N, C-alpha and C positions, 0 to 999 in steps of 0.2 A: 496600189497604195493603201486603199481601205482594207484590203485583205491583210497586209502586213501590220497595220495598226490593230486589227482584230486579234491577230496572233500574239502580238506583244502585250495587248491588254489582257488576253486570256492567260498568258504566262505570268504576268504580274499578279493577277488575282490568285492564280494557283500557288504562286510563291508565298504570298501573304497568308493564305489559308494554311499552307504547310508549316510555315514558321510559327504561326499562332498555335497550331496543334502540337508541335514539338515543345513549345514553351509550356503549354498547359500540362503536358505529360510529365514534365520535370517537377511538378508541384509535389511538395512533401505531404503525404496523406497519413503518415504515421501519427498515432496518438501517444503522447508522452505523459507520464504521471510521476510526480515527485511527492513522496509521502514523508512527513515528519512525525515521528512518534515521541510523545512527551508524557510525563507523569501529570497527575492532577495539579501539582505545584508548578508545572510549566518547564521542568527540566527535561532535556533530551534523554531518551532511553536507548542506549546502544544494545546491539546483539539480541533483538527481539524477533521472534518468529513472525513472519507476515505472509498472508495469502490474499491474492487478488483474483477474483473471477466473476463471471456473469452468473446471475441467478439461474440455477438449473443446468449450467454448462460445466463440463469437465475441464475445459481449457482455461488456462489462466497462468499466473506466475506465483511462485513461492520463493522464499528466501529469508534473509535476516537483515535487519538494519545495520548500518555501519557504525563506527565509533561515535559518530555525531547524531545517531538516531534517525538516519535518513535511508530511504530506499527508493530507487528509480526503476521504472519499467516502461517498455515501449510496446504498444499494441498496434496491430495492423488494421483493426476495425474499430470504428467508433461505436460506443455502447454505454450502458450503465453498468458499472462494476461495483462489486462489494469488496470492501477492504476489511480483513479481520487480522488483528494482531494479538499475540499471546506471549506472556512472559511467565515462566514457572518460577516459583520461589520455594526455598527451604530456609527457614529462619529459626535458629536455636534461641530459646529463652531459658535462662537459669533462674529458678525461684529459690528463695531462702526457706519459705514455709509453705506447706501444702496441707490442706484438710481433705482427708479421704471421705468416702461415702458414709462411713460410720461416725464421722465427726472427730476422728483422731488427727492430731496435728503431728506432722513430721517435717524434718528438714531434708534438704538435698533432693531436689527433683529437677530433671532436665526434660523439657518439652521441645518438640519441633513443630512448627507450623508449616504445613505443606499445602500448596494450592497454586493458583495462578491469577494473574491480572490479565484482563482482556480489554480490547477496545474495538469498536466497529464504526465504520462510516460507509457512505455510498457516494459515488462520484460519477458524473457524466463526462465522457471523453468525446471530443469532436475531431474531425479530420484536421491534421496539421497543427493542432494546438497542444500546448503544454499546460497541464493543470497541476496545481500544488494543493495538497490536502494535509491537514494536521489531524492525527488520531490521538485521543487522550486515553491512556491506560486507566482503568478503574478497577477497584478491588472486587473480586468475585471468588466464591468457593474457597474460602480460607478454612482449612480443617486443622484442628489441633490433634496431634498424635503424641502419646507418651513414648519416651525412649525405652 
């Protein structure tokens, strides 16, 4: 009788440990990141190039924000990731009067500004968590080029 109880108790303990192990294996360990890209004025910025990676690592994800300025990524390992967004611009400006380097005034000039807006953020991702981060585009490297 004692022997039967020992076997039943052993099987019961084994079953509990096995079930607990199986349940813990189903745990979601993916790290999810939701990025919102906005202008300095707070407007969503669609179709912006985005790159997410670890410092010094070649692995990461790249792509473009959607029509609402959002980008989502899933990573298998928790880490600190760098987010870099870039939006190129080509903006035409039409001037009525231009003064050249000799002080001469003339009309009819077309200029194009070529450059890009960038934004950078850093985010820490943890196992099984979803982190949302907003990146603000700022004005950098705006160059004026005559037509």
